[in-house]
C-alpha positions in Angstrom: 79.7 99.3 -3.1 80.3 102.5 -4.9 78.1 104.3 -7.6 79.0 107.4 -9.9 77.0 109.2 -12.1 77.1 112.2 -14.6 74.6 114.9 -12.8 75.0 117.4 -15.7 76.4 119.1 -18.3 77.9 122.6 -18.3 80.1 124.5 -21.4 80.5 120.4 -22.4 82.4 120.0 -19.3 81.2 116.9 -17.1 80.0 118.1 -14.0 79.6 115.3 -11.4 77.9 114.2 -8.4 79.5 111.3 -6.6 77.8 109.1 -4.1 79.3 106.3 -1.6 77.6 103.6 -0.3 79.5 101.2 1.9 82.8 102.4 1.4 85.8 102.3 3.9 88.3 104.5 3.3 88.5 108.3 3.9 85.4 110.7 2.4 86.2 114.1 1.5 83.6 116.5 1.5 83.4 120.0 -0.5 81.4 122.8 -0.6 79.7 123.1 -4.1 80.9 124.8 -6.7 79.5 127.4 -9.7 81.3 127.2 -13.0 83.4 130.3 -13.6 82.8 132.2 -10.2 84.1 131.8 -6.7 87.8 130.6 -5.5 89.8 129.2 -8.4 87.8 130.0 -10.8 88.8 130.6 -14.3 86.7 133.9 -14.6 87.4 135.2 -11.0 90.3 137.4 -11.4 90.4 139.4 -7.8 88.8 137.0 -5.3 87.5 138.1 -1.6 90.6 136.5 0.0 93.6 133.9 -0.7 96.6 133.9 -3.4 94.1 135.7 -6.2 93.0 138.5 -4.3 94.3 142.1 -3.5 96.5 140.4 -0.8 97.3 137.4 -2.8 100.0 136.2 0.6 97.2 135.8 2.8 95.6 132.9 2.8 91.8 133.3 3.9 91.0 133.4 7.9 88.6 130.4 7.8 91.0 128.2 5.7 93.4 128.4 8.2 90.6 127.8 10.8 89.7 124.9 9.4 93.2 123.6 8.4 94.6 124.0 12.0 92.1 122.2 13.4 93.5 119.1 11.6 97.1 119.4 11.8 98.8 116.4 12.5 100.0 116.6 16.5 103.2 114.4 15.8 106.0 114.2 13.1 106.6 110.3 12.2 110.1 110.9 12.6 112.5 112.9 15.2 114.8 115.0 13.2 118.3 114.0 13.4 118.8 118.2 13.6 116.8 121.4 13.9 115.9 122.0 10.1 115.0 124.9 8.3 112.6 125.3 5.3 112.1 127.7 2.5 108.6 128.0 1.1 108.7 129.2 -2.2 105.5 130.9 -3.7 105.9 132.5 -6.9 103.6 131.7 -9.8 104.8 133.0 -13.1 101.9 131.6 -14.8 98.3 131.0 -13.6 97.9 131.9 -9.9 96.0 129.7 -7.6 94.1 130.7 -5.0 95.4 127.7 -2.8 99.3 129.1 -2.6 99.6 131.0 0.9 97.2 128.6 2.6 100.0 125.6 1.5 102.6 127.6 2.7 100.9 128.3 6.1 100.2 124.7 6.2 104.3 123.8 5.9 104.7 126.7 8.6 102.0 125.7 10.9 102.9 121.8 10.7 107.0 122.5 11.6 105.8 124.6 14.5 103.3 122.4 15.7 105.4 119.1 15.3 109.0 120.6 15.8 109.8 119.0 12.6 111.3 122.2 11.2 111.3 125.9 11.1 110.0 127.9 8.0 110.5 130.8 6.1 108.2 131.6 3.5 109.0 134.0 0.2 107.9 135.2 -3.1 111.2 136.5 -4.4 112.8 134.8 -6.7 116.2 136.7 -5.3 115.6 133.7 -2.1 116.7 130.9 -4.3 120.5 131.5 -4.8 124.1 129.5 -3.7 124.2 131.7 -0.5 120.9 132.1 0.6 120.0 128.4 0.3 122.9 127.9 2.5 120.6 127.9 5.2 118.0 125.4 4.7 117.5 121.8 4.5 114.5 121.8 1.7 112.6 123.9 -0.4 108.6 123.7 -0.9 107.5 124.9 -4.1 103.8 126.4 -3.4 102.5 126.1 -6.8 104.8 127.5 -8.6 104.0 128.1 -12.2 105.5 129.0 -15.5 109.2 130.1 -15.5 108.9 131.2 -11.5 113.1 131.5 -11.4 113.7 133.7 -14.9 114.9 136.9 -15.0 114.0 137.6 -18.6 115.8 140.5 -18.7 119.1 138.6 -17.4 120.0 135.7 -18.5 122.9 135.2 -16.2 120.8 135.8 -13.4 118.4 133.2 -14.3 121.3 130.8 -14.9 122.2 131.1 -11.8 119.5 130.5 -9.9 118.3 127.6 -11.7 122.0 126.6 -10.7 121.4 126.7 -7.7 118.2 125.3 -6.7 120.0 121.8 -9.0 122.7 122.1 -6.6 121.2 122.5 -3.7 119.0 119.0 -4.1 121.8 116.9 -6.0 124.3 118.2 -3.0 122.0 116.5 -0.4 119.3 118.9 0.2 115.6 118.3 -0.2 112.8 119.6 -2.6 109.1 119.3 -2.2 105.9 120.4 -4.5 102.6 120.8 -4.5 100.0 120.5 -7.2 101.5 123.2 -10.0 105.1 122.7 -9.0 104.8 120.7 -12.3 103.6 123.2 -14.0 106.3 124.8 -14.3 109.0 125.3 -17.7 106.9 123.4 -20.3 105.7 125.3 -23.5 102.3 125.6 -24.6 100.4 123.5 -22.5 96.7 123.6 -22.8 94.6 124.9 -19.8 91.3 123.6 -18.7 88.6 121.6 -20.3 87.8 121.6 -24.1 85.9 124.8 -25.0 82.3 125.7 -24.4 79.7 123.8 -26.1 78.9 127.7 -27.7 81.5 127.5 -30.5 82.0 130.4 -32.6 80.6 130.5 -36.2 82.5 128.9 -38.7 84.1 126.6 -35.8 82.7 122.8 -35.0 80.8 122.5 -31.7 82.7 120.2 -29.0 80.6 117.4 -27.9 80.1 117.2 -24.3 82.4 114.5 -22.8 84.8 114.8 -25.8 88.1 116.6 -25.6 89.5 119.7 -27.9 92.5 119.6 -29.4 95.4 119.1 -27.0 99.7 119.3 -27.6 100.7 117.1 -24.8 102.0 120.1 -22.6 104.5 121.8 -24.9 108.0 121.1 -25.0 110.2 120.9 -21.7 111.9 124.4 -20.8 114.6 123.5 -18.7 114.8 119.2 -18.7 116.7 119.2 -15.9 113.6 120.6 -13.3 111.0 118.3 -15.1 113.0 115.6 -14.6 113.9 116.4 -10.8 110.4 117.0 -10.1 108.7 114.0 -11.6 107.3 115.4 -15.1 105.4 118.4 -16.4 101.7 119.0 -16.7 99.9 118.1 -19.8 95.9 118.8 -18.7 93.7 118.8 -15.7 90.5 117.7 -15.2 88.5 120.6 -13.9 87.5 121.0 -10.2 85.2 119.3 -8.5 86.1 116.1 -10.7 85.9 112.9 -8.0 88.4 110.5 -8.2 89.7 107.5 -6.2 92.9 108.0 -5.3 95.1 104.8 -5.2 97.8 103.7 -2.3 100.6 102.2 -4.4 102.9 101.7 -1.9 101.3 100.6 1.4 104.4 99.7 3.0 105.6 103.2 2.6 106.2 105.0 5.9 104.8 108.5 3.7 101.5 106.4 3.3 101.0 105.1 7.0 98.1 107.4 7.6 96.1 105.9 4.8 96.3 102.5 6.3 96.7 100.4 3.1 93.2 101.6 1.9 92.6 103.7 -1.3 90.1 106.8 -1.0 88.2 109.1 -2.5 88.8 113.1 -2.9 87.5 115.8 -5.3 89.7 118.5 -6.6 91.4 119.5 -10.0 93.1 116.9 -11.0 96.5 116.7 -13.3 97.2 114.4 -16.1 101.5 114.1 -17.1 102.8 114.7 -20.3 103.7 111.2 -21.8 107.6 111.6 -22.2 108.3 113.1 -19.2 106.5 111.4 -16.6 107.7 107.5 -16.2 107.4 104.9 -13.3 111.0 104.6 -14.2 112.2 107.8 -13.0 109.6 107.9 -9.6 108.5 105.6 -6.7 105.0 106.0 -7.1 102.9 106.8 -3.6 99.6 107.0 -5.1 97.8 107.5 -8.5 94.3 107.5 -9.8 92.5 104.8 -10.0 91.9 105.7 -14.0 89.3 102.3 -14.0 86.7 103.8 -11.5 86.5 107.1 -13.5 83.3 107.1 -16.3 84.0 107.4 -19.9 82.9 111.2 -19.6 85.3 112.0 -17.9 88.1 109.9 -19.7 86.7 111.5 -23.1 87.7 115.1 -21.9 91.2 114.8 -21.8 92.8 115.1 -25.4 95.5 111.8 -26.5 95.7 110.4 -22.7 98.3 108.8 -22.0 98.5 105.2 -23.6 99.4 103.4 -20.3 96.2 105.0 -18.8 99.2 105.6 -15.6 98.5 108.9 -13.7 100.8 109.5 -10.6 99.3 111.5 -7.8 102.3 111.5 -5.3 106.1 110.0 -5.8 109.2 110.1 -4.6 112.7 110.0 -6.3 116.3 110.5 -5.6 118.4 113.4 -7.3 122.1 112.9 -6.8 122.6 113.1 -3.1 119.2 114.3 -2.7 115.5 113.6 -2.1 112.3 115.1 -4.1 108.9 114.8 -3.1 105.7 116.0 -5.1 102.5 116.0 -4.3 99.6 116.4 -7.2 96.4 117.4 -5.3 96.2 120.8 -3.8 94.5 123.2 -6.1 91.4 123.3 -4.1 91.6 125.0 -0.3 89.9 122.2 0.8 92.7 119.8 0.1 94.3 121.0 3.2 91.8 120.0 5.8 89.0 117.7 4.1 91.4 115.1 5.4 93.6 114.6 8.1 95.7 111.8 6.5 96.2 113.5 3.2 98.1 116.4 6.0 100.1 113.3 7.6 100.9 112.5 4.1 102.2 115.6 3.2 104.3 115.8 6.6 105.5 112.6 6.3 107.0 113.4 2.7 108.2 116.6 4.1 110.2 114.8 6.2 111.1 112.4 4.0 112.6 115.4 1.5 114.9 116.7 5.0 116.3 113.7 5.3 114.7 112.7 8.6 112.3 109.8 7.4 113.5 107.0 5.6 111.6 105.4 2.9 112.2 102.9 -0.2 112.5 105.4 -3.5 113.4 103.1 -6.2 111.9 103.7 -9.1 108.5 101.5 -9.2 108.9 100.2 -12.5 106.2 98.9 -13.9 102.1 100.1 -12.9 99.9 97.9 -10.6 97.1 96.4 -12.3 95.3 95.7 -9.8 93.6 97.8 -6.7 93.6 97.0 -3.3 90.7 98.3 -0.6 
């Protein structure tokens, strides 16, 4: 039996306390957060370490140590040949503090398992037809905005975009985490609803209610939006607790979860209604929306009409393969649940072409959660 309760309200946003009794899935534990401060907080422009610090390409040492302790020791598949991965971490929009930790995870995961070698770059020049020839997959570490574009050089922008599309469509792999889907869309409303103390002349947004949204805006690079699987619409702010449902328990990418749903806490994305569909994706995991509180649900403006919220998926793009995981805002995602790292490892091996998995579109959403 599980119980979930609203503990207190802060500036019109639900902050939740979550307890579990007799829950048999993997439990995630994260330290409390002080709203507006600390790593990843909206008010923190420069933080002591990590992706929002004076050294944004260097992860925090404590996070690296915790992550290293739980890295998988063995890959689920033997590489067909020596593999090489490009981790690309440029954020043209919001800069996530976890960007360098995700990059470090891919680097160390490849080293420890022998599944691939890694180059890490924050330079868009790394995405070119010639440069990409040496790689088997590209991993997008919470890229945001128009992360390949050069506003002063439309021709160069087009060449970079074409290079990435051709790379995947001609048989290589693409993987992305968290804000890789918060890219190439216009006018997305970020964060939660406005603070309860509204300016004079404006109506106060009641607690557990949504402000005005725009559905994530318009697609700015439709081919990429479709390739990655959809684009950002809204997020429940960290620390939002969710139950992660295992949509395909038979997939080797989900093997570490052993078919059992689990609880976690993160900033949790939802996707534009028209950009995200099971008809385009093979969904691996999703949010069990039925277990969210009315308060949590009320924070999202114009929620999906199908109440179907995918978290990770795979898909074919031409001759290539795509893997995406929506969790990963908080650094704790990279060490609080070893099964999650196994999931990411297997997803990478699928994208590389070393792990076979059913990637046919899921079609209709599941009607029942299995525990």
